[in-house]
C-alpha positions in Angstrom: 6.3 4.1 -31.0 3.4 1.8 -30.0 1.7 1.6 -26.6 0.6 -1.9 -25.6 -1.6 -2.6 -22.6 -3.6 -5.4 -21.2 -7.3 -5.9 -21.3 -8.0 -4.7 -17.8 -11.5 -3.1 -17.7 -10.2 0.4 -16.7 -8.1 0.4 -19.9 -11.1 -0.3 -22.1 -13.2 2.8 -21.3 -14.1 5.1 -24.2 -12.2 7.9 -22.4 -9.0 5.9 -22.3 -9.3 4.7 -25.9 -9.8 8.3 -27.1 -6.7 9.4 -25.1 -4.6 6.6 -26.6 -5.8 7.4 -30.1 -4.8 11.0 -29.6 -1.5 10.4 -27.8 -0.3 7.5 -29.9 -2.0 8.5 -33.2 -3.8 5.1 -33.5 -0.5 3.2 -32.7 -1.6 1.2 -29.7 -2.5 -2.4 -28.9 -5.2 -3.4 -26.6 -8.9 -4.2 -26.3 -10.7 -2.0 -28.8 -7.4 -0.7 -30.2 -6.6 0.1 -33.8 -3.8 -2.6 -33.9 -4.7 -6.2 -33.4 -3.2 -7.8 -30.3 -0.5 -10.3 -31.5 -1.1 -13.9 -31.0 0.5 -15.4 -28.0 1.6 -12.0 -26.9 2.7 -13.0 -23.4 5.4 -15.0 -25.2 6.6 -11.8 -26.8 7.0 -9.9 -23.5 9.3 -11.8 -21.2 10.9 -8.6 -20.1 7.6 -7.4 -18.8 7.1 -10.7 -16.8 10.7 -10.5 -15.5 10.2 -7.0 -14.2 6.7 -7.5 -13.0 7.8 -10.7 -11.3 10.1 -8.7 -9.2 8.0 -5.6 -8.7 5.0 -7.5 -7.4 7.1 -8.8 -4.5 6.4 -5.3 -3.1 3.0 -6.6 -2.1 4.4 -9.5 -0.1 5.1 -7.3 2.8 2.3 -5.6 4.6 2.9 -1.8 5.0 1.1 0.7 7.2 2.0 3.9 5.3 2.5 5.4 1.9 6.1 6.0 2.8 6.7 2.4 3.6 5.2 1.3 0.3 7.4 3.8 -1.5 10.4 2.4 0.3 9.5 -1.1 -0.8 9.0 -0.1 -4.4 12.4 1.7 -4.5 14.1 -1.2 -2.8 12.8 -3.7 -5.4 13.7 -1.3 -8.3 17.2 -1.0 -6.9 17.5 -4.8 -6.7 16.6 -5.0 -10.4 19.0 -2.2 -11.2 21.9 -4.0 -9.4 21.3 -7.2 -11.4 21.8 -6.1 -15.0 22.7 -9.6 -16.2 19.2 -10.8 -15.5 17.7 -7.8 -17.2 20.0 -8.2 -20.3 19.1 -11.9 -20.5 15.3 -11.1 -20.4 15.9 -8.3 -23.0 17.8 -10.6 -25.4 15.1 -13.3 -25.2 12.6 -10.8 -26.7 14.5 -11.0 -30.0 14.6 -14.8 -30.0 10.9 -14.9 -29.3 10.1 -12.4 -32.0 12.1 -14.4 -34.5 10.4 -17.6 -33.6 7.0 -15.9 -33.8 7.8 -14.7 -37.3 9.2 -18.1 -38.4 5.9 -19.8 -37.3 3.7 -17.2 -38.9 2.5 -16.0 -35.5 1.5 -19.4 -34.3 2.5 -21.4 -31.3 6.2 -21.5 -30.8 6.8 -22.6 -27.2 8.5 -25.8 -28.5 11.2 -23.6 -30.1 12.2 -21.8 -26.9 
């Protein structure tokens, strides 16, 4: 199993990289990681963008307590859970994108989508 994370500064600290090296036995992708970040990687992770696109709506409503924030998070997660067709579609597109990436040698493949 590989761990992939973004290049956010908190993820780049020596402490975090050491933890990832120990936990994932040098099988992680990210800034300073042992595995090179794939070209055009956002195109390879539509499921992430689908899920995050929904989860970030939590921040659209101002909350005044931790309980209210938790309520919003669970409500959005439940919405995703109740719409499995959207999740399945996003999941299936990962395979198509990976195949296009391989076919183009890791180059630009947006025209093939």
